[in-house]
Steps between C-alpha positions, in 0.01 A plus 500: 500500500352322204702661222225433247291765676680786333602379157424770244220754477131460442441540128224539248157538657612378843474765771820637649593350835519786751675521834367782718704616800308730733161345425372594847557873461284770344655469156509122523129490574427722199711280274329184623160655433596589143654157444162340564385637163829516307548191283860593417626368834470213742615568856736218601669638813430761769791468743408631844860585584845495348560169681266340244719610208757244396558173314154366587314803363266386218596576142392843375533709185501845660502642852324808636618650828326750727653404831782640711868541410607195701256277311598644164866417559426127516270519198766675291737212574234245402412676174869529416563131561209405272539785248142611555369855447409709803257788544542686829333800656667468839639830630738598778796305359849555637811522284579129549164389362518748214839358407356147512226602257750653260721193520208267430425655163763284332243215518176672601266727304422747778220755532557712810254785547388695805168553325329290232253767392520603134404853607801521730725384216372791291535735798867407527563592137319832542687582821837445330400731216386779734811467719725539196306805379492673841834420666491806727160428653462335839355149494301333776339156495203442727378142535203360693417139588295293744606494864638146469775587249829497687764641266514876449557663261333243279699313239301678230586841646869413511488372141337824386764695689778313323346595166498866605862492616618318187342766279644804681848641564668389822486862620118488518334501841447144629153350477303533825268215603188505718306190608149451637374172648127515564182295473469272199660723234600272214771729367548861393814668366538870421817638346506875554727743315511851649639809331462871571129584488384167360476132583454187288356183651485152347283257696407135471227355723429130527147424615498124451782268609411263217680725248833401657409131506387515137825670402709238679313216328540668162872536566523133599321387185723711276838435662485121449720415204701823515878495513662540844536861607314776677176633353273791580124467481491731198761280326265202517220687327712497185523192274759243614 
């Protein structure tokens, strides 16, 4: 590798050098479409597999990942070795990969979200508040996605469920999940709280995949220059 490829970050008015892993997938395609009219970035690498991640990977300022867990593992190692920030929306991680992500935050500014929609971020806050106020009510999470999505429940559903469980006593009934895979549904999540004689539903529907791509790019732009550590999407909306 030519070590001059990755010396320092782009600065001033220069666009940020972006590595995109998973460029051939649905989310990758949406990100590439938005990049064509986003002057904040220049796309320098779109590895087709984790075999293309290593010493010869071009220099980059920030990486975005929407691939599979096995690809993300290699990218985490690369970002850690170069101390580069990483934005990932990959779901279905096992405990080994999750531990790798946590361990990388000593050198990497990490944004790891199952969903990059601002609306879902607000939904999560609302769900936690309702769960704390109604600890005795049953909670069900119903999620729907396109037929090609493999993991179920979705990463977003599981993240919402963790918020519910963290806000309620351990004696509360466990969250129940239901998954639908059909057609070209972009994404829908309903968190349902059921009491005696009444029911409260909180729903987020995504109708355009570009909202997730736009959120990931916004996260990438804002995480550059941050101290190593783990960040939520809502954290990055605050001043650095």
